[in-house]
C-alpha positions in Angstrom: 81.5 -262.1 -1.3 84.3 -264.4 -0.2 87.4 -263.7 1.8 86.2 -261.2 4.3 89.5 -261.1 6.2 90.6 -257.7 7.4 94.1 -256.4 6.5 96.0 -253.6 8.2 97.7 -251.3 5.8 100.9 -249.6 6.9 102.3 -248.4 3.6 103.1 -244.8 2.6 101.7 -245.4 -1.0 98.3 -246.2 0.5 98.2 -244.0 3.5 96.9 -240.9 1.7 94.0 -242.8 0.1 93.1 -244.6 3.3 93.2 -241.4 5.3 90.8 -239.7 2.9 88.2 -242.5 3.2 88.8 -242.7 7.0 88.0 -239.0 7.3 84.9 -239.5 5.2 83.7 -242.3 7.6 84.3 -240.1 10.6 82.4 -237.2 9.0 79.5 -239.5 8.3 79.6 -240.8 11.9 79.4 -237.2 13.2 76.5 -236.4 10.9 74.6 -239.7 11.4 75.4 -240.4 15.0 76.0 -244.2 15.0 78.3 -246.7 13.2 75.3 -248.8 12.2 73.9 -245.8 10.3 77.4 -245.2 8.7 77.5 -248.9 7.6 74.0 -248.6 6.1 75.0 -245.3 4.4 78.0 -247.0 2.7 76.1 -250.3 2.2 78.5 -252.5 4.3 78.3 -254.0 7.8 78.9 -251.5 10.5 82.0 -253.4 11.6 83.9 -252.5 8.4 82.9 -248.8 8.7 84.0 -248.8 12.4 87.3 -250.6 11.7 88.2 -248.1 8.9 86.9 -245.0 10.7 88.5 -245.7 14.1 91.6 -247.7 13.3 92.3 -247.3 9.6 91.9 -251.1 8.9 91.1 -251.9 5.3 89.0 -255.0 4.4 90.5 -257.3 1.9 87.2 -257.9 0.1 87.2 -255.9 -3.1 83.4 -255.3 -3.1 83.5 -253.9 0.4 86.5 -251.7 -0.5 84.6 -250.3 -3.5 81.5 -249.7 -1.3 83.6 -247.7 1.2 85.1 -245.6 -1.6 88.6 -247.3 -1.7 90.1 -248.6 -4.8 89.6 -252.3 -5.4 93.4 -252.8 -5.5 95.6 -250.5 -3.5 98.9 -249.3 -5.1 101.0 -251.4 -2.8 99.1 -254.5 -3.7 99.7 -254.3 -7.4 102.1 -256.8 -8.8 105.1 -255.5 -10.7 105.0 -256.0 -14.4 107.1 -258.7 -15.8 109.5 -257.8 -18.5 108.5 -259.4 -21.7 111.2 -261.6 -23.3 111.4 -261.7 -27.1 112.2 -265.3 -28.2 112.7 -264.8 -31.9 115.4 -266.9 -33.5 118.7 -264.9 -33.8 118.0 -262.7 -30.8 118.9 -265.2 -28.1 122.1 -267.2 -28.4 121.6 -271.0 -28.4 118.2 -271.1 -30.2 119.9 -271.6 -33.6 120.8 -275.2 -32.6 117.2 -276.2 -32.0 
């Protein structure tokens, strides 16, 4: 488990997913009574459960995200697909001379 930096997410694409998990953390806190118990319930350190439940801060570590019920990669973090270029001779001008 490397890279345990915490990232704040303020993106409309991710807000709905983060809200859902944040509410789940708060429900678990009301049921269990302490953030340490919530952290133990989710299998993470209580700090991650508290940050997500109280402030909506999402950890950048993918394993911790998965344990909390978040997707490993949020929609806003996905890289755009690169358009594939077809390099067959005759389709691109200038390749005939090579």
